[in-house]
Backbone as JSON Lines, residues from 0, in Angstrom:
{"i":0,"aa":"X","n":[-95.07,-13.83,28.71],"ca":[-94.96,-13.18,27.41],"c":[-94.14,-13.87,26.5]}
{"i":1,"aa":"X","n":[-94.69,-14.53,25.24],"ca":[-93.45,-15.24,24.38],"c":[-92.95,-13.84,23.91]}
{"i":2,"aa":"X","n":[-91.25,-13.96,23.42],"ca":[-90.57,-13.09,22.87],"c":[-90.09,-12.26,23.63]}
{"i":3,"aa":"X","n":[-90.17,-12.4,24.96],"ca":[-89.87,-11.34,26.16],"c":[-89.06,-11.86,27.37]}
{"i":4,"aa":"X","n":[-87.81,-11.33,27.73],"ca":[-87.58,-11.76,28.7],"c":[-87.34,-10.89,29.65]}
{"i":5,"aa":"X","n":[-87.18,-11.13,30.91],"ca":[-86.99,-10.39,31.99],"c":[-85.27,-9.95,32.19]}
{"i":6,"aa":"X","n":[-85.48,-9.04,33.46],"ca":[-84.05,-8.35,33.57],"c":[-83.08,-8.97,34.21]}
{"i":7,"aa":"X","n":[-83.73,-9.85,34.83],"ca":[-82.68,-10.65,35.63],"c":[-82.05,-11.98,34.47]}
{"i":8,"aa":"X","n":[-83.1,-12.12,33.73],"ca":[-82.35,-13.5,32.24],"c":[-81.46,-12.29,31.51]}
{"i":9,"aa":"X","n":[-82.09,-11.14,31.1],"ca":[-81.05,-10.13,30.43],"c":[-79.39,-10.4,30.7]}
{"i":10,"aa":"X","n":[-79.43,-9.91,32.5],"ca":[-78.39,-9.64,33.29],"c":[-77.56,-10.68,33.08]}
{"i":11,"aa":"X","n":[-77.95,-12.01,33.3],"ca":[-77.23,-13.07,33.47],"c":[-76.58,-13.53,31.84]}
{"i":12,"aa":"X","n":[-77.48,-13.51,31.01],"ca":[-77.28,-13.71,29.39],"c":[-75.89,-12.42,29.17]}
{"i":13,"aa":"X","n":[-76.05,-11.07,29.66],"ca":[-74.99,-10.27,29.01],"c":[-73.93,-10.29,30.22]}
{"i":14,"aa":"X","n":[-73.94,-10.73,31.45],"ca":[-73.05,-10.84,32.35],"c":[-72.7,-9.22,33.05]}
{"i":15,"aa":"X","n":[-74.06,-8.83,33.2],"ca":[-73.92,-7.43,34.15],"c":[-75.07,-7.88,35.28]}
{"i":16,"aa":"X","n":[-75.0,-6.55,36.19],"ca":[-76.06,-6.59,37.09],"c":[-77.39,-6.2,36.51]}
{"i":17,"aa":"X","n":[-78.37,-6.71,37.41],"ca":[-79.98,-6.31,36.77],"c":[-79.97,-4.85,36.93]}
{"i":18,"aa":"X","n":[-79.59,-4.02,37.93],"ca":[-79.31,-2.81,38.3],"c":[-78.84,-1.87,36.67]}
{"i":19,"aa":"X","n":[-77.96,-2.5,36.09],"ca":[-77.42,-2.01,34.88],"c":[-78.16,-2.22,33.89]}
{"i":20,"aa":"X","n":[-79.0,-3.12,33.61],"ca":[-79.72,-3.51,32.76],"c":[-81.22,-2.76,33.17]}
{"i":21,"aa":"X","n":[-81.55,-2.41,34.35],"ca":[-82.47,-1.26,34.51],"c":[-82.15,-0.03,33.66]}
{"i":22,"aa":"X","n":[-81.23,0.42,34.32],"ca":[-80.3,1.53,33.8],"c":[-80.37,1.61,32.34]}
{"i":23,"aa":"X","n":[-80.08,0.89,31.76],"ca":[-80.42,0.47,30.49],"c":[-81.59,0.71,29.36]}
{"i":24,"aa":"X","n":[-82.37,-0.16,30.41],"ca":[-84.07,0.22,29.78],"c":[-84.31,1.73,30.08]}
{"i":25,"aa":"X","n":[-83.84,2.37,31.29],"ca":[-84.62,3.82,31.48],"c":[-83.93,4.68,30.22]}
{"i":26,"aa":"X","n":[-82.64,4.39,30.11],"ca":[-81.77,5.17,29.12],"c":[-82.3,5.04,27.62]}
{"i":27,"aa":"X","n":[-83.59,4.03,27.33],"ca":[-83.47,3.6,25.95],"c":[-82.43,3.2,25.18]}
{"i":28,"aa":"X","n":[-81.57,2.49,26.18],"ca":[-80.4,1.69,25.21],"c":[-80.87,0.31,25.0]}
{"i":29,"aa":"X","n":[-82.01,0.12,25.22],"ca":[-82.49,-1.37,24.69],"c":[-83.2,-1.4,24.04]}
{"i":30,"aa":"X","n":[-83.39,-1.44,22.4],"ca":[-84.54,-1.22,21.52],"c":[-85.82,-2.49,21.7]}
{"i":31,"aa":"X","n":[-86.78,-1.86,22.13],"ca":[-88.18,-2.7,22.22],"c":[-88.28,-2.84,23.32]}
{"i":32,"aa":"X","n":[-87.85,-2.17,24.72],"ca":[-88.52,-2.68,25.74],"c":[-89.0,-2.03,26.39]}
{"i":33,"aa":"X","n":[-89.8,-2.47,26.96],"ca":[-91.14,-2.07,27.53],"c":[-92.06,-1.87,29.06]}
{"i":34,"aa":"X","n":[-92.04,-1.13,29.7],"ca":[-92.47,-1.28,30.89],"c":[-93.69,-1.39,31.27]}
{"i":35,"aa":"X","n":[-93.9,-3.08,31.6],"ca":[-95.55,-3.52,31.61],"c":[-95.67,-3.61,33.29]}
{"i":36,"aa":"X","n":[-96.39,-2.47,33.52],"ca":[-96.46,-2.28,35.36],"c":[-95.39,-1.96,36.06]}
{"i":37,"aa":"X","n":[-94.91,-2.87,36.66],"ca":[-93.56,-2.62,37.34],"c":[-92.49,-3.26,36.99]}
{"i":38,"aa":"X","n":[-92.69,-4.09,36.12],"ca":[-91.57,-5.02,35.59],"c":[-91.67,-4.49,33.8]}
{"i":39,"aa":"X","n":[-90.18,-5.01,33.6],"ca":[-89.68,-4.66,32.14],"c":[-89.74,-5.8,31.53]}
{"i":40,"aa":"X","n":[-90.45,-5.86,30.05],"ca":[-90.24,-7.05,29.12],"c":[-89.26,-6.43,28.11]}
{"i":41,"aa":"X","n":[-88.29,-7.28,27.96],"ca":[-87.3,-7.0,26.97],"c":[-86.98,-8.37,25.52]}
{"i":42,"aa":"X","n":[-87.24,-7.8,24.52],"ca":[-87.1,-8.47,23.58],"c":[-86.31,-10.17,23.6]}
{"i":43,"aa":"X","n":[-86.26,-11.15,23.67],"ca":[-85.3,-12.1,23.5],"c":[-83.92,-11.82,22.28]}
{"i":44,"aa":"X","n":[-84.44,-11.42,21.71],"ca":[-83.66,-10.7,20.4],"c":[-82.68,-9.53,20.72]}
{"i":45,"aa":"X","n":[-82.59,-8.82,21.72],"ca":[-82.33,-7.59,21.87],"c":[-80.67,-7.48,22.09]}
{"i":46,"aa":"X","n":[-80.43,-6.63,21.58],"ca":[-78.7,-6.81,21.46],"c":[-78.07,-5.85,22.51]}
{"i":47,"aa":"X","n":[-77.0,-5.93,23.27],"ca":[-76.39,-5.0,23.62],"c":[-76.24,-4.18,23.42]}
{"i":48,"aa":"X","n":[-76.42,-3.05,23.7],"ca":[-75.68,-1.42,23.46],"c":[-74.1,-1.42,23.83]}
{"i":49,"aa":"X","n":[-73.27,-0.7,22.92],"ca":[-72.07,-0.52,23.36],"c":[-71.71,0.27,24.25]}
{"i":50,"aa":"X","n":[-70.94,0.46,25.5],"ca":[-70.68,0.93,26.37],"c":[-69.68,1.63,26.11]}
{"i":51,"aa":"X","n":[-70.05,2.94,25.97],"ca":[-68.88,4.06,25.35],"c":[-67.79,4.21,26.57]}
{"i":52,"aa":"X","n":[-67.91,3.93,27.83],"ca":[-66.56,3.96,29.05],"c":[-65.79,2.52,28.55]}
{"i":53,"aa":"X","n":[-65.93,1.83,27.85],"ca":[-65.05,0.92,27.68],"c":[-63.9,0.99,26.43]}
{"i":54,"aa":"X","n":[-62.88,1.06,26.3],"ca":[-62.06,1.28,24.86],"c":[-62.24,-0.07,24.5]}
{"i":55,"aa":"X","n":[-62.63,-0.29,23.41],"ca":[-62.2,-1.48,22.19],"c":[-60.91,-1.64,21.62]}
């Protein structure tokens, strides 16, 4: 699908684990992410939500 990337691609881009990206999708933290069958489709322009556990 054009305009969408996989969980593994997002994990590499954001330097987090695929499991963390999957959790973010399930929690609605990635805008536009959609589950298509067993896979998640994440917009290429999706922005990473701020993690409240990390003090900036």
